NUVEX-687320 format. One record per residue (C-alpha): residue in three letters; x, y, z; residue number from 0. Coordinates in nm, 3 decimals. Layout:
+------+---------+---------+---------+-----+
: code :      c1 :      c2 :      c3 : pos :
+------+---------+---------+---------+-----+
:  ALA :       X :       Y :       Z : NUM :
...
+------+---------+---------+---------+-----+
END
This chain:
+------+---------+---------+---------+-----+
: code :      c1 :      c2 :      c3 : pos :
+------+---------+---------+---------+-----+
:  MET :  24.899 :   0.386 :  10.521 :   0 :
:  THR :  25.119 :   0.497 :  10.243 :   1 :
:  HIS :  25.459 :   0.299 :  10.295 :   2 :
:  ARG :  25.810 :   0.380 :  10.142 :   3 :
:  ALA :  26.080 :   0.168 :  10.095 :   4 :
:  PRO :  26.282 :   0.071 :  10.386 :   5 :
:  LEU :  26.521 :   0.414 :  10.545 :   6 :
:  ALA :  26.918 :   0.407 :  10.538 :   7 :
:  LEU :  27.082 :   0.343 :  10.890 :   8 :
:  PRO :  27.167 :   0.692 :  11.167 :   9 :
:  VAL :  27.468 :   0.858 :  11.087 :  10 :
:  ALA :  27.708 :   0.711 :  11.330 :  11 :
:  ALA :  27.920 :   0.851 :  11.622 :  12 :
:  SER :  28.179 :   0.651 :  11.544 :  13 :
:  VAL :  28.502 :   0.805 :  11.420 :  14 :
:  LEU :  28.626 :   0.503 :  11.353 :  15 :
:  ALA :  28.333 :   0.412 :  11.113 :  16 :
:  LEU :  28.441 :   0.766 :  10.949 :  17 :
:  ALA :  28.707 :   0.593 :  10.862 :  18 :
:  LEU :  28.613 :   0.254 :  10.769 :  19 :
:  ALA :  28.305 :   0.426 :  10.494 :  20 :
:  GLY :  28.341 :   0.470 :  10.148 :  21 :
:  CYS :  28.136 :   0.724 :   9.995 :  22 :
:  SER :  27.815 :   0.673 :   9.787 :  23 :
:  ALA :  27.784 :   0.515 :   9.422 :  24 :
:  PRO :  27.995 :   0.827 :   9.244 :  25 :
:  ALA :  27.918 :   0.929 :   8.913 :  26 :
:  GLY :  28.096 :   1.072 :   8.608 :  27 :
:  GLY :  28.399 :   0.995 :   8.353 :  28 :
:  ALA :  28.645 :   0.721 :   8.363 :  29 :
:  ASP :  28.893 :   1.000 :   8.510 :  30 :
:  ALA :  28.643 :   1.132 :   8.828 :  31 :
:  GLU :  28.851 :   1.042 :   9.059 :  32 :
:  ALA :  29.110 :   1.211 :   8.994 :  33 :
:  ALA :  28.937 :   1.560 :   8.984 :  34 :
:  GLY :  28.981 :   1.863 :   9.232 :  35 :
:  ILE :  28.631 :   1.892 :   9.214 :  36 :
:  ARG :  28.457 :   1.709 :   9.433 :  37 :
:  ILE :  28.026 :   1.730 :   9.379 :  38 :
:  VAL :  27.782 :   1.593 :   9.671 :  39 :
:  ALA :  27.387 :   1.515 :   9.476 :  40 :
:  SER :  27.077 :   1.478 :   9.786 :  41 :
:  THR :  26.962 :   1.201 :   9.500 :  42 :
:  ASN :  27.133 :   1.077 :   9.161 :  43 :
:  VAL :  26.893 :   1.301 :   8.980 :  44 :
:  TYR :  27.107 :   1.607 :   9.057 :  45 :
:  GLY :  27.396 :   1.380 :   9.081 :  46 :
:  ASP :  27.332 :   1.326 :   8.647 :  47 :
:  ILE :  27.274 :   1.622 :   8.552 :  48 :
:  ALA :  27.618 :   1.760 :   8.788 :  49 :
:  ALA :  27.821 :   1.424 :   8.603 :  50 :
:  THR :  27.681 :   1.560 :   8.274 :  51 :
:  VAL :  27.816 :   1.913 :   8.320 :  52 :
:  ALA :  28.149 :   1.897 :   8.516 :  53 :
:  GLY :  28.240 :   1.557 :   8.242 :  54 :
:  ASP :  28.577 :   1.414 :   8.381 :  55 :
:  ALA :  28.681 :   1.748 :   8.570 :  56 :
:  ALA :  28.484 :   1.602 :   8.869 :  57 :
:  GLU :  28.372 :   1.359 :   9.144 :  58 :
:  VAL :  27.995 :   1.367 :   9.160 :  59 :
:  THR :  27.830 :   1.169 :   9.488 :  60 :
:  SER :  27.468 :   1.053 :   9.491 :  61 :
:  ILE :  27.392 :   0.986 :   9.809 :  62 :
:  ILE :  26.986 :   0.835 :   9.745 :  63 :
:  ARG :  27.020 :   0.636 :   9.426 :  64 :
:  ASP :  26.731 :   0.341 :   9.426 :  65 :
:  ALA :  26.373 :   0.342 :   9.516 :  66 :
:  GLY :  26.476 :   0.170 :   9.819 :  67 :
:  GLN :  26.542 :   0.565 :   9.990 :  68 :
:  ASP :  26.306 :   0.802 :  10.142 :  69 :
:  PRO :  26.456 :   1.138 :  10.077 :  70 :
:  HIS :  26.157 :   1.302 :  10.289 :  71 :
:  GLU :  26.270 :   1.020 :  10.537 :  72 :
:  TYR :  26.599 :   0.953 :  10.476 :  73 :
:  GLU :  26.825 :   0.949 :  10.799 :  74 :
:  ALA :  27.188 :   1.030 :  10.731 :  75 :
:  THR :  27.483 :   0.801 :  10.733 :  76 :
:  SER :  27.873 :   0.783 :  10.870 :  77 :
:  ARG :  27.895 :   0.788 :  10.485 :  78 :
:  ASP :  27.726 :   0.992 :  10.361 :  79 :
:  ALA :  27.879 :   1.255 :  10.579 :  80 :
:  LEU :  28.244 :   1.139 :  10.545 :  81 :
:  ALA :  28.157 :   1.176 :  10.120 :  82 :
:  LEU :  28.033 :   1.555 :  10.238 :  83 :
:  SER :  28.319 :   1.635 :  10.475 :  84 :
:  GLY :  28.510 :   1.675 :  10.113 :  85 :
:  ALA :  28.292 :   1.837 :   9.850 :  86 :
:  ASP :  28.349 :   2.149 :   9.695 :  87 :
:  LEU :  27.933 :   2.164 :   9.574 :  88 :
:  VAL :  27.705 :   2.066 :   9.674 :  89 :
:  ILE :  27.319 :   1.997 :   9.540 :  90 :
:  VAL :  26.985 :   1.966 :   9.722 :  91 :
:  ASN :  26.633 :   1.944 :   9.596 :  92 :
:  GLY :  26.532 :   2.194 :   9.935 :  93 :
:  GLY :  26.155 :   2.304 :   9.947 :  94 :
:  GLY :  26.165 :   1.998 :  10.270 :  95 :
:  TYR :  26.235 :   1.695 :  10.046 :  96 :
:  ASP :  26.554 :   1.613 :  10.163 :  97 :
:  ALA :  26.605 :   1.772 :  10.471 :  98 :
:  PHE :  26.845 :   1.505 :  10.590 :  99 :
:  MET :  27.108 :   1.777 :  10.342 : 100 :
:  GLY :  27.020 :   2.040 :  10.620 : 101 :
:  THR :  27.208 :   1.829 :  10.864 : 102 :
:  LEU :  27.470 :   1.716 :  10.727 : 103 :
:  LEU :  27.581 :   2.051 :  10.675 : 104 :
:  ASP :  27.522 :   2.169 :  10.992 : 105 :
:  ALA :  27.802 :   1.934 :  11.072 : 106 :
:  HIS :  27.996 :   2.011 :  10.837 : 107 :
:  GLY :  28.348 :   2.172 :  10.872 : 108 :
:  GLY :  28.387 :   2.323 :  10.556 : 109 :
:  ASP :  28.237 :   2.625 :  10.324 : 110 :
:  PRO :  28.089 :   2.429 :  10.020 : 111 :
:  ILE :  27.846 :   2.573 :   9.719 : 112 :
:  VAL :  27.500 :   2.521 :   9.731 : 113 :
:  LEU :  27.241 :   2.446 :   9.507 : 114 :
:  ASP :  26.907 :   2.457 :   9.631 : 115 :
:  ALA :  26.669 :   2.418 :   9.298 : 116 :
:  VAL :  26.356 :   2.471 :   9.452 : 117 :
:  GLU :  26.547 :   2.868 :   9.595 : 118 :
:  LEU :  26.648 :   2.836 :   9.184 : 119 :
:  ALA :  26.297 :   2.735 :   9.075 : 120 :
:  GLY :  26.200 :   3.105 :   9.341 : 121 :
:  LEU :  25.964 :   2.879 :   9.520 : 122 :
:  GLU :  26.013 :   3.150 :   9.888 : 123 :
:  GLY :  25.945 :   3.073 :  10.223 : 124 :
:  GLU :  26.147 :   2.942 :  10.500 : 125 :
:  ASP :  26.002 :   2.535 :  10.434 : 126 :
:  GLY :  26.055 :   2.648 :  10.034 : 127 :
:  HIS :  25.706 :   2.640 :  10.032 : 128 :
:  ASP :  25.412 :   2.869 :   9.830 : 129 :
:  HIS :  25.165 :   2.934 :   9.633 : 130 :
:  GLU :  25.330 :   3.076 :   9.319 : 131 :
:  HIS :  25.601 :   2.946 :   9.093 : 132 :
:  ASP :  25.733 :   3.215 :   8.881 : 133 :
:  HIS :  26.044 :   3.152 :   8.687 : 134 :
:  GLY :  26.059 :   3.483 :   8.481 : 135 :
:  GLU :  26.146 :   3.584 :   8.840 : 136 :
:  SER :  26.370 :   3.319 :   8.997 : 137 :
:  GLY :  26.695 :   3.351 :   9.033 : 138 :
:  GLU :  26.950 :   3.541 :   8.803 : 139 :
:  HIS :  26.680 :   3.550 :   8.565 : 140 :
:  GLY :  26.512 :   3.834 :   8.539 : 141 :
:  GLU :  26.316 :   4.088 :   8.335 : 142 :
:  GLY :  26.640 :   4.093 :   8.023 : 143 :
:  ASP :  26.755 :   3.807 :   8.022 : 144 :
:  GLU :  26.777 :   3.568 :   7.784 : 145 :
:  HIS :  26.592 :   3.365 :   8.022 : 146 :
:  GLY :  26.301 :   3.556 :   8.114 : 147 :
:  ASP :  26.034 :   3.519 :   7.868 : 148 :
:  HIS :  26.178 :   3.189 :   7.813 : 149 :
:  GLU :  25.917 :   3.078 :   7.648 : 150 :
:  HIS :  25.724 :   2.826 :   7.880 : 151 :
:  ASP :  25.810 :   3.085 :   8.218 : 152 :
:  HIS :  25.522 :   2.995 :   8.424 : 153 :
:  ALA :  25.303 :   3.028 :   8.709 : 154 :
:  HIS :  25.197 :   2.761 :   8.941 : 155 :
:  ALA :  24.953 :   2.832 :   9.144 : 156 :
:  HIS :  24.774 :   2.577 :   9.418 : 157 :
:  ASP :  24.513 :   2.559 :   9.666 : 158 :
:  HIS :  24.799 :   2.340 :   9.914 : 159 :
:  SER :  25.123 :   2.373 :   9.997 : 160 :
:  VAL :  25.327 :   2.373 :   9.703 : 161 :
:  ASN :  25.503 :   2.061 :   9.439 : 162 :
:  GLU :  25.888 :   2.031 :   9.619 : 163 :
:  HIS :  25.944 :   1.783 :   9.315 : 164 :
:  VAL :  26.080 :   2.060 :   9.116 : 165 :
:  TRP :  26.275 :   1.789 :   8.876 : 166 :
:  TYR :  26.003 :   1.741 :   8.712 : 167 :
:  ASP :  26.013 :   2.129 :   8.622 : 168 :
:  LEU :  26.220 :   2.125 :   8.279 : 169 :
:  HIS :  26.329 :   2.486 :   8.256 : 170 :
:  VAL :  26.395 :   2.481 :   8.647 : 171 :
:  MET :  26.657 :   2.207 :   8.551 : 172 :
:  GLU :  26.737 :   2.423 :   8.300 : 173 :
:  HIS :  26.855 :   2.713 :   8.519 : 174 :
:  LEU :  26.998 :   2.405 :   8.748 : 175 :
:  ALA :  27.257 :   2.287 :   8.501 : 176 :
:  GLU :  27.365 :   2.673 :   8.411 : 177 :
:  GLU :  27.460 :   2.802 :   8.741 : 178 :
:  LEU :  27.609 :   2.427 :   8.806 : 179 :
:  ALA :  27.852 :   2.503 :   8.471 : 180 :
:  GLU :  27.927 :   2.879 :   8.623 : 181 :
:  HIS :  28.045 :   2.759 :   8.953 : 182 :
:  LEU :  28.248 :   2.435 :   8.824 : 183 :
:  ALA :  28.401 :   2.749 :   8.594 : 184 :
:  ASP :  28.482 :   2.970 :   8.980 : 185 :
:  LEU :  28.592 :   2.637 :   9.118 : 186 :
:  ASP :  28.796 :   2.488 :   8.825 : 187 :
:  PRO :  28.877 :   2.789 :   8.546 : 188 :
:  ALA :  29.082 :   2.569 :   8.319 : 189 :
:  HIS :  28.760 :   2.345 :   8.255 : 190 :
:  ALA :  28.503 :   2.635 :   8.221 : 191 :
:  GLU :  28.491 :   2.631 :   7.871 : 192 :
:  GLN :  28.405 :   2.284 :   7.880 : 193 :
:  PHE :  28.129 :   2.305 :   8.142 : 194 :
:  ALA :  27.966 :   2.518 :   7.969 : 195 :
:  ALA :  27.975 :   2.383 :   7.681 : 196 :
:  ASN :  27.835 :   2.082 :   7.808 : 197 :
:  ALA :  27.521 :   2.303 :   7.994 : 198 :
:  ALA :  27.472 :   2.473 :   7.670 : 199 :
:  ALA :  27.461 :   2.060 :   7.511 : 200 :
:  PHE :  27.146 :   1.984 :   7.810 : 201 :
:  VAL :  26.987 :   2.312 :   7.725 : 202 :
:  ASP :  26.964 :   2.163 :   7.397 : 203 :
:  GLY :  26.806 :   1.815 :   7.549 : 204 :
:  ILE :  26.578 :   2.057 :   7.763 : 205 :
:  GLY :  26.464 :   2.274 :   7.472 : 206 :
:  GLU :  26.378 :   1.888 :   7.278 : 207 :
:  LEU :  26.115 :   1.809 :   7.593 : 208 :
:  GLU :  25.940 :   2.115 :   7.566 : 209 :
:  SER :  25.899 :   2.055 :   7.259 : 210 :
:  ALA :  25.768 :   1.773 :   7.304 : 211 :
:  ALA :  25.545 :   1.860 :   7.584 : 212 :
:  SER :  25.434 :   2.177 :   7.380 : 213 :
:  ALA :  25.336 :   1.948 :   7.030 : 214 :
:  ILE :  25.159 :   1.710 :   7.341 : 215 :
:  ALA :  24.975 :   1.964 :   7.484 : 216 :
:  ALA :  24.873 :   2.162 :   7.129 : 217 :
:  ALA :  24.714 :   1.799 :   7.043 : 218 :
:  HIS :  24.523 :   1.724 :   7.432 : 219 :
:  ASP :  24.527 :   2.060 :   7.594 : 220 :
:  GLY :  24.336 :   2.038 :   7.856 : 221 :
:  ALA :  24.313 :   1.717 :   7.911 : 222 :
:  ARG :  24.203 :   1.564 :   8.222 : 223 :
:  VAL :  24.421 :   1.302 :   8.462 : 224 :
:  ALA :  24.417 :   1.197 :   8.800 : 225 :
:  ILE :  24.704 :   1.172 :   9.018 : 226 :
:  THR :  24.832 :   0.985 :   9.300 : 227 :
:  GLU :  25.085 :   1.143 :   9.436 : 228 :
:  PRO :  25.217 :   1.549 :   9.310 : 229 :
:  VAL :  25.514 :   1.407 :   9.218 : 230 :
:  PRO :  25.525 :   1.469 :   8.816 : 231 :
:  VAL :  25.239 :   1.759 :   8.843 : 232 :
:  TYR :  25.497 :   1.992 :   8.688 : 233 :
:  LEU :  25.589 :   1.771 :   8.383 : 234 :
:  LEU :  25.186 :   1.688 :   8.353 : 235 :
:  GLU :  25.128 :   2.080 :   8.334 : 236 :
:  ALA :  25.423 :   2.167 :   8.083 : 237 :
:  ALA :  25.199 :   1.897 :   7.818 : 238 :
:  GLY :  24.913 :   2.109 :   7.958 : 239 :
:  LEU :  24.734 :   1.866 :   8.140 : 240 :
:  GLU :  24.481 :   1.944 :   8.429 : 241 :
:  ASN :  24.540 :   1.762 :   8.735 : 242 :
:  VAL :  24.207 :   1.686 :   8.879 : 243 :
:  THR :  24.233 :   1.524 :   9.140 : 244 :
:  PRO :  24.077 :   1.568 :   9.521 : 245 :
:  ALA :  24.414 :   1.781 :   9.689 : 246 :
:  GLU :  24.308 :   1.577 :   9.928 : 247 :
:  PHE :  24.386 :   1.277 :   9.848 : 248 :
:  SER :  24.704 :   1.315 :   9.672 : 249 :
:  GLN :  24.821 :   1.568 :   9.999 : 250 :
:  ALA :  24.750 :   1.248 :  10.226 : 251 :
:  ILE :  24.949 :   0.959 :   9.967 : 252 :
:  GLU :  25.231 :   1.248 :   9.992 : 253 :
:  GLU :  25.272 :   1.227 :  10.360 : 254 :
:  GLY :  25.212 :   0.903 :  10.457 : 255 :
:  ALA :  24.930 :   0.943 :  10.578 : 256 :
:  ASP :  24.538 :   0.783 :  10.528 : 257 :
:  ALA :  24.275 :   1.034 :  10.313 : 258 :
:  PRO :  23.915 :   1.010 :  10.416 : 259 :
:  ALA :  23.718 :   0.736 :  10.300 : 260 :
:  LEU :  23.482 :   0.945 :  10.076 : 261 :
:  VAL :  23.774 :   1.122 :   9.949 : 262 :
:  VAL :  23.900 :   0.814 :   9.812 : 263 :
:  LEU :  23.554 :   0.686 :   9.697 : 264 :
:  ASP :  23.554 :   0.980 :   9.504 : 265 :
:  VAL :  23.933 :   0.886 :   9.289 : 266 :
:  VAL :  23.839 :   0.544 :   9.307 : 267 :
:  GLU :  23.490 :   0.673 :   9.062 : 268 :
:  LEU :  23.745 :   1.013 :   8.899 : 269 :
:  VAL :  23.939 :   0.704 :   8.762 : 270 :
:  SER :  23.690 :   0.522 :   8.700 : 271 :
:  GLY :  23.398 :   0.685 :   8.484 : 272 :
:  GLY :  23.579 :   0.752 :   8.159 : 273 :
:  SER :  23.645 :   1.107 :   8.271 : 274 :
:  VAL :  24.054 :   1.107 :   8.328 : 275 :
:  ALA :  24.229 :   1.037 :   8.049 : 276 :
:  PHE :  24.518 :   0.800 :   8.286 : 277 :
:  LEU :  24.573 :   0.830 :   8.635 : 278 :
:  ALA :  24.988 :   0.919 :   8.693 : 279 :
:  TYR :  25.120 :   0.693 :   8.951 : 280 :
:  ASN :  25.411 :   0.722 :   9.190 : 281 :
:  GLU :  25.554 :   0.429 :   9.212 : 282 :
:  GLN :  25.738 :   0.490 :   9.500 : 283 :
:  THR :  25.503 :   0.560 :   9.742 : 284 :
:  VAL :  25.200 :   0.260 :   9.798 : 285 :
:  GLY :  24.987 :   0.134 :  10.020 : 286 :
:  PRO :  24.671 :   0.083 :  10.009 : 287 :
:  GLN :  24.411 :   0.321 :   9.897 : 288 :
:  THR :  24.654 :   0.360 :   9.639 : 289 :
:  ASP :  24.630 :   0.019 :   9.587 : 290 :
:  GLN :  24.245 :   0.064 :   9.527 : 291 :
:  VAL :  24.269 :   0.366 :   9.325 : 292 :
:  LEU :  24.508 :   0.207 :   9.084 : 293 :
:  ALA :  24.286 :  -0.166 :   9.084 : 294 :
:  ALA :  23.934 :   0.041 :   8.998 : 295 :
:  ALA :  24.142 :   0.221 :   8.697 : 296 :
:  GLU :  24.280 :  -0.118 :   8.598 : 297 :
:  ALA :  23.990 :  -0.243 :   8.622 : 298 :
:  ALA :  23.832 :  -0.014 :   8.438 : 299 :
:  GLY :  24.038 :   0.057 :   8.149 : 300 :
:  THR :  24.205 :   0.369 :   8.254 : 301 :
:  PRO :  24.575 :   0.331 :   8.094 : 302 :
:  VAL :  24.849 :   0.404 :   8.379 : 303 :
:  VAL :  25.164 :   0.595 :   8.338 : 304 :
:  SER :  25.379 :   0.497 :   8.633 : 305 :
:  PHE :  25.645 :   0.736 :   8.742 : 306 :
:  SER :  25.963 :   0.767 :   9.007 : 307 :
:  GLU :  26.099 :   1.033 :   9.303 : 308 :
:  LEU :  26.428 :   0.891 :   9.167 : 309 :
:  LEU :  26.658 :   0.824 :   8.858 : 310 :
:  PRO :  26.570 :   0.506 :   8.710 : 311 :
:  GLU :  26.958 :   0.253 :   8.687 : 312 :
:  GLY :  27.188 :   0.314 :   8.422 : 313 :
:  GLU :  26.913 :   0.600 :   8.243 : 314 :
:  HIS :  27.012 :   0.998 :   8.229 : 315 :
:  TYR :  26.815 :   1.234 :   8.360 : 316 :
:  LEU :  26.688 :   1.350 :   7.930 : 317 :
:  ASP :  26.630 :   0.982 :   7.847 : 318 :
:  TRP :  26.452 :   0.932 :   8.103 : 319 :
:  MET :  26.192 :   1.275 :   8.100 : 320 :
:  ALA :  26.202 :   1.193 :   7.731 : 321 :
:  ALA :  26.072 :   0.884 :   7.806 : 322 :
:  ASN :  25.810 :   1.001 :   8.090 : 323 :
:  LEU :  25.640 :   1.252 :   7.767 : 324 :
:  ALA :  25.648 :   0.915 :   7.563 : 325 :
:  ALA :  25.349 :   0.782 :   7.820 : 326 :
:  ILE :  25.224 :   1.045 :   7.816 : 327 :
:  GLU :  25.128 :   1.094 :   7.495 : 328 :
:  ALA :  25.085 :   0.681 :   7.473 : 329 :
:  ALA :  24.830 :   0.756 :   7.714 : 330 :
:  LEU :  24.679 :   1.011 :   7.568 : 331 :
:  ALA :  24.641 :   0.864 :   7.191 : 332 :
+------+---------+---------+---------+-----+
END
């Protein structure tokens, strides 16, 4: 079976534990701790985007911030509960990815603004799973909106449950930044112009990433790739690439299960036979079957591009995605 890193301890019932626990590593400017707005994000990906938009006007806490913590299975701690207890705005991925946040919010006595990235992406259904993803009709961006006919509005169709890793979808993160700026302006009207300017700069950065993805698509449109897990699929699609991995394999790996042996052999043959441009490898979810596929790709000289679910330490979202696109382009060269 696939392996994910050890999990955090469950929520402590002790009031003393809550009193002694500090908040998870805050991000933001030098004046963040003195700011009135408190933002809690489920992962450091969303924490970084929040800090980028809010600047020094908010304190941002990311609950999950390293590869040793798996959002799929994470159990919230007393420290997390304390952080959330003072939150004005909460950012979750949704779609079942960070279900622990629902537990925390249910136990939370306040009424923070909650931004759900999967909902912003237009994924329907109680568990965030559907079979279509249409940015042009998501959230507040509809027909007539300047983003409604966005160059990268598109539909993602899947033959199994939708990929909830929407932070790899550039347009969704653009939408999130804009929503953040609007809600932050409601919470702190005095800094509304700052929030709008920061969000606009972030959106400009997303535009540069989309241009880079379009350039890759123009040069390599339709190139076939294999994956171990669906984490980077939205970015691969933006680059015009086709994921040809059997869904039964990538779905099993995502669920922490073993794929059927014959399916694994199909994937091994796929990465060994020269029919794919590269293997997209989720370095945070590994096990004997992913190791087998990785070894086969390396033995055959098939390029391997590593992706992660969390923002690497010391990096920012835009730089991280730029590096991912550069790695994709290098593997296709």
